[in-house]
KEBADO-791808 format. One record per residue: residue number from 1; x, y, z of N, C-alpha, C in turn. Coordinates in pm, whole numbers, padded with zeros to 5 digits. Layout:
N
{NUM,{X,Y,Z},{X,Y,Z},{X,Y,Z}}
...
//
This chain:
76
{1,{-02065,05372,00255},{-02171,05454,00202},{-02207,05354,00017}}
{2,{-02092,05413,-00078},{-02113,05388,-00187},{-02032,05257,-00205}}
{3,{-01961,05236,-00127},{-01892,05088,-00092},{-01924,05002,-00079}}
{4,{-02040,05016,00010},{-02167,04913,00056},{-02207,04804,-00011}}
{5,{-02256,04870,-00150},{-02346,04764,-00210},{-02195,04700,-00356}}
{6,{-02121,04786,-00379},{-02013,04730,-00446},{-01916,04607,-00397}}
{7,{-01924,04648,-00270},{-01868,04490,-00179},{-01977,04396,-00146}}
{8,{-02083,04416,-00158},{-02172,04333,-00135},{-02203,04233,-00292}}
{9,{-02221,04317,-00405},{-02186,04219,-00513},{-02040,04201,-00559}}
{10,{-01954,04221,-00487},{-01884,04109,-00516},{-01851,04014,-00434}}
{11,{-01866,03993,-00284},{-01889,03891,-00268},{-01997,03780,-00296}}
{12,{-02086,03836,-00359},{-02182,03772,-00408},{-02106,03651,-00537}}
{13,{-02019,03723,-00613},{-01965,03697,-00714},{-01847,03602,-00657}}
{14,{-01774,03637,-00553},{-01671,03579,-00513},{-01735,03419,-00452}}
{15,{-01889,03381,-00367},{-01991,03299,-00318},{-02007,03229,-00462}}
{16,{-02070,03255,-00551},{-02046,03171,-00676},{-01923,03099,-00727}}
{17,{-01801,03155,-00743},{-01704,03125,-00791},{-01658,03039,-00666}}
{18,{-01670,03070,-00558},{-01627,02960,-00474},{-01690,02823,-00420}}
{19,{-01786,02851,-00494},{-01942,02696,-00504},{-01905,02628,-00607}}
{20,{-01841,02696,-00747},{-01823,02659,-00865},{-01749,02531,-00836}}
{21,{-01568,02629,-00769},{-01488,02548,-00755},{-01484,02426,-00605}}
{22,{-01632,02464,-00533},{-01643,02346,-00451},{-01664,02199,-00504}}
{23,{-01784,02243,-00636},{-01807,02145,-00720},{-01676,02062,-00778}}
{24,{-01642,02144,-00849},{-01529,02072,-00928},{-01417,01998,-00812}}
{25,{-01402,02010,-00654},{-01348,01965,-00614},{-01393,01855,-00586}}
{26,{-01562,01830,-00560},{-01636,01739,-00590},{-01619,01627,-00629}}
{27,{-01604,01655,-00764},{-01611,01536,-00885},{-01482,01545,-00915}}
{28,{-01353,01608,-00902},{-01237,01552,-00820},{-01184,01393,-00802}}
{29,{-01263,01448,-00701},{-01269,01334,-00537},{-01339,01221,-00580}}
{30,{-01458,01235,-00667},{-01534,01092,-00719},{-01440,01026,-00836}}
{31,{-01399,01134,-00932},{-01303,01084,-00980},{-01176,00984,-00914}}
{32,{-01149,01010,-00833},{-01042,00977,-00779},{-01082,00818,-00693}}
{33,{-01152,00872,-00684},{-01259,00701,-00579},{-01290,00617,-00676}}
{34,{-01297,00654,-00813},{-01314,00519,-00877},{-01210,00494,-00952}}
{35,{-01146,00564,-01003},{-01005,00475,-01042},{-00943,00377,-00945}}
{36,{-00944,00463,-00803},{-00861,00375,-00690},{-00955,00254,-00753}}
{37,{-01074,00258,-00667},{-01168,00132,-00737},{-01117,00037,-00847}}
{38,{-01098,00095,-00968},{-01075,00035,-01070},{-00932,-00034,-01064}}
{39,{-00793,00034,-00966},{-00684,00019,-00943},{-00681,-00124,-00850}}
{40,{-00758,-00118,-00764},{-00785,-00198,-00696},{-00814,-00330,-00688}}
{41,{-00941,-00343,-00798},{-01008,-00426,-00875},{-00855,-00496,-00950}}
{42,{-00812,-00461,-01038},{-00688,-00490,-01141},{-00551,-00530,-01047}}
{43,{-00541,-00446,-00917},{-00461,-00548,-00851},{-00499,-00628,-00788}}
{44,{-00620,-00669,-00772},{-00648,-00788,-00703},{-00674,-00925,-00849}}
{45,{-00701,-00920,-00958},{-00728,-00997,-01049},{-00547,-01028,-01099}}
{46,{-00480,-00958,-01090},{-00319,-01008,-01115},{-00278,-01072,-00967}}
{47,{-00271,-01041,-00826},{-00263,-01124,-00714},{-00318,-01221,-00754}}
{48,{-00472,-01237,-00778},{-00540,-01391,-00817},{-00475,-01520,-00900}}
{49,{-00437,-01393,-01032},{-00350,-01449,-01160},{-00211,-01551,-01076}}
{50,{-00182,-01442,-01028},{-00014,-01476,-00942},{-00038,-01625,-00865}}
{51,{-00101,-01591,-00797},{-00116,-01738,-00721},{-00183,-01840,-00740}}
{52,{-00256,-01840,-00836},{-00296,-01954,-00939},{-00192,-02013,-01015}}
{53,{-00076,-01900,-01095},{-00008,-01961,-01114},{00129,-02027,-01081}}
{54,{00125,-01966,-00902},{00206,-02006,-00891},{00159,-02028,-00728}}
{55,{00074,-02170,-00670},{00006,-02140,-00542},{00095,-02152,-00441}}
{56,{00248,-02205,-00469},{00332,-02172,-00318},{00368,-02085,-00275}}
{57,{00405,-01979,-00415},{00452,-01880,-00435},{00564,-01887,-00443}}
{58,{00605,-01969,-00464},{00778,-01957,-00488},{00760,-02039,-00621}}
{59,{00907,-01958,-00745},{00902,-01925,-00881},{00955,-02063,-00930}}
{60,{00957,-02163,-00876},{01003,-02297,-00938},{01028,-02287,-01051}}
{61,{00929,-02401,-01089},{00863,-02419,-01277},{00800,-02295,-01321}}
{62,{00792,-02183,-01300},{00730,-02079,-01350},{00794,-02040,-01473}}
{63,{00675,-02013,-01543},{00698,-01950,-01698},{00612,-01815,-01691}}
{64,{00715,-01778,-01824},{00675,-01639,-01847},{00584,-01633,-01976}}
{65,{00455,-01532,-01927},{00349,-01567,-02079},{00286,-01698,-02053}}
{66,{00265,-01735,-01938},{00237,-01900,-01982},{00036,-01894,-02003}}
{67,{00037,-01898,-02150},{-00111,-01904,-02191},{-00232,-01925,-02091}}
{68,{-00205,-02031,-02077},{-00284,-02130,-02016},{-00372,-02036,-01888}}
{69,{-00231,-02060,-01791},{-00274,-01976,-01651},{-00363,-01859,-01694}}
{70,{-00299,-01768,-01792},{-00339,-01667,-01864},{-00491,-01697,-01859}}
{71,{-00545,-01756,-01930},{-00664,-01777,-01994},{-00726,-01857,-01834}}
{72,{-00671,-01938,-01782},{-00765,-02012,-01657},{-00806,-01877,-01557}}
{73,{-00694,-01760,-01543},{-00749,-01674,-01434},{-00817,-01556,-01518}}
{74,{-00875,-01580,-01675},{-00946,-01444,-01691},{-00851,-01352,-01764}}
{75,{-00746,-01380,-01761},{-00685,-01250,-01823},{-00681,-01223,-02005}}
{76,{-00717,-01323,-02036},{-00724,-01342,-02180},{-00814,-01415,-02230}}
//
């Protein structure tokens, strides 16, 4: 009787709230995808720089903070 309109109003506002939270979840997921792309690009850049500095994968004659290798790789 009187409870039905109150319940419908409550369900309407609950629906609006759930839609709001769904949009926030989509936004968070999008931001996470963008952050993952940036992290993967940075890791790939670091991997290329390491391979350029040490093509054989060994650390024989390596130098820490080799400016020439960093400049060639585009990190400086």
